[in-house]
ROPA-837718 format. One record per residue (C-alpha): x, y, z. Coordinates in steps of 0.02 Angstrom, whole numbers, padded with zeros to 5 digits, always signed. Layout:
XYZ...
! end
This chain:
+00702-04521+02236+00757-04355+02314+00917-04302+02226+01009-04158+02143+01042-04190+01958+01171-04088+01861+01113-04093+01681+01222-04028+01537+01132-03941+01395+01190-03914+01214+01317-03776+01182+01241-03745+01010+01181-03901+00923+01017-03964+00997+01058-04141+00940+01188-04149+01079+01052-04167+01211+01056-04346+01276+00906-04462+01297+00948-04476+01482+00951-04287+01504+00780-04269+01424+00708-04408+01533+00773-04332+01694+00711-04158+01651+00539-04233+01624+00542-04331+01787+00608-04207+01917+00498-04098+02024+00594-03939+01985+00718-03875+01855+00839-03738+01906+00890-03629+01759+01018-03492+01735+00897-03404+01616+00720-03472+01624+00677-03397+01454+00820-03484+01366+00792-03649+01456+00606-03633+01421+00642-03637+01234+00749-03793+01256+00613-03879+01357+00482-03833+01228+00590-03908+01089+00593-04074+01182+00413-04070+01238+00458-04050+01422+00331-03965+01533+00400-03942+01707+00420-03814+01845+00561-03689+01817+00651-03583+01945+00789-03454+01918+00961-03502+01987+01107-03393+01933+01265-03310+01996+01169-03164+02072+01053-03268+02182+01141-03436+02209+01212-03382+02377+01035-03348+02440+00946-03497+02363+01067-03643+02387+01006-03680+02563+00824-03667+02512+00849-03788+02367+00942-03912+02478+00798-03906+02601+00673-03946+02464+00775-04097+02412+00787-04155+02592+00597-04139+02602+00578-04263+02460+00591-04168+02295+00706-04208+02151+00790-04058+02071+00887-04036+01908+01011-03895+01881+01048-03833+01705+01138-03681+01636+01113-03586+01474+01237-03702+01386+01359-03836+01438+01391-03922+01604+01339-03838+01768+01488-03782+01871+01607-03760+01723+01620-03569+01713+01435-03569+01758+01334-03577+01920+01331-03745+02008+01475-03758+02130+01388-03676+02278+01233-03784+02264+01336-03943+02246+01442-03897+02397+01287-03859+02501+01203-04023+02454+01361-04125+02480+01385-04050+02653+01210-04104+02700+01231-04280+02633+01110-04255+02489+01131-04374+02342+01204-04289+02186+01206-04362+02011+01303-04279+01871+01265-04325+01691+01403-04323+01560+01373-04206+01416+01413-04049+01321+01552-03931+01373+01649-03814+01259+01829-03838+01313+01842-04027+01282+01805-04026+01094+01912-03869+01073+02058-03950+01163+02049-04113+01068+02024-04025+00901+02170-03905+00928+02304-04031+00879+02401-03982+01035+02449-04111+01168+02299-04150+01278+02364-04290+01388+02390-04158+01522+02316-03983+01522+02261-03836+01628+02085-03763+01614+02086-03579+01662+01912-03525+01608+01888-03337+01596+02032-03224+01645+01996-03080+01765+01956-02922+01668+02066-02809+01774+02130-02852+01948+02239-03006+01946+02239-03026+01758+02427-03001+01735+02464-03121+01877+02360-03256+01793+02444-03224+01626+02615-03244+01705+02557-03405+01787+02496-03475+01621+02662-03429+01541+02750-03538+01669+02649-03694+01630+02740-03835+01541+02580-03906+01466+02432-03850+01360+02311-03725+01438+02134-03676+01392+02042-03509+01407+01866-03448+01377+01847-03275+01300+01718-03160+01222+01736-03113+01038+01755-02930+01088+01911-02963+01192+01990-03101+01087+02123-02997+00998+02173-02907+01159+02191-03073+01251+02293-03150+01110+02407-02997+01112+02430-03011+01300+02467-03196+01285+02597-03160+01151+02680-03034+01267+02708-03165+01401+02738-03325+01300+02803-03258+01133+02728-03226+00962+02780-03396+00897+02688-03500+01027+02565-03620+00944+02381-03598+00982+02206-03633+00918+02051-03524+00924+01885-03617+00919+01720-03527+00900+01537-03570+00870+01573-03750+00922+01442-03878+00866+01353-03746+00761+01342-03728+00572+01482-03599+00565+01602-03689+00683+01783-03635+00659+01945-03704+00729+02090-03594+00673+02266-03652+00715+02432-03562+00704+02553-03456+00801+02488-03319+00914+02559-03193+00790+02458-03271+00649+02299-03278+00752+02317-03096+00805+02340-03044+00625+02191-03146+00565+02066-03091+00697+02123-02909+00688+02056-02907+00510+01918-03036+00532+01821-02988+00690+01751-03149+00764+01574-03189+00821+01513-03319+00945+01584-03397+01101+01773-03420+01100+01890-03554+01167+02079-03522+01159+02198-03670+01173+02383-03630+01193+02535-03744+01186+02636-03764+01344+02811-03694+01366+02899-03861+01391+02804-03936+01245+02863-03797+01130+03042-03818+01188+03033-04006+01158+02958-03977+00985+03095-03853+00939+03228-03974+01001+03155-04113+00893+03153-03999+00741+03336-03951+00771+03383-04135+00784+03292-04178+00622+03383-04037+00532+03550-04098+00600+03515-04275+00542
! end
């Protein structure tokens, strides 16, 4: 059946690939990959031999219409990224929007994404949260930091290991050194780490222990911290 499939791929641990994802990647006419070399290794691991085409942030504006036309002509297409769920800080949105506008059937599989395990593992409230993704490197960065500081609930960031300490320092400047946070790295891999503490503690730790791997930062919300402090004050008074 002609359709666009969005297929999550493991963020580190190959065991996180689902049976359904493997089946669909075997059945479709074409697999769109952010990096065909990396996806090729994943397909080889699962014994999948299928047509691969490059689809990434530098060409998605040009190719979305072409891919939609192929689906309309009767092909089934699967979109994957290097790791995680397509569209979450990765290419995917433009193709989905194009296909949706043309009435093309879209099926999204549940699966791996980095921010969900980091959020749940953080020990911070996760009944309501804001996912920010990557902050701008320059223009607009301070505006986004100020916005995050105003949030009353937990927020989540992606960051590279090379900018982690700088980002933690900038967060501390706008929300305070004593704000609770958690840094998760190498999620699902052998050396997975989830380090919790105040921003001051995390800055100190990673200043002397340079991190490796992909980073997720989870930070407590302003109202949550105020409520927690109020509860602590009440307990001391009692």
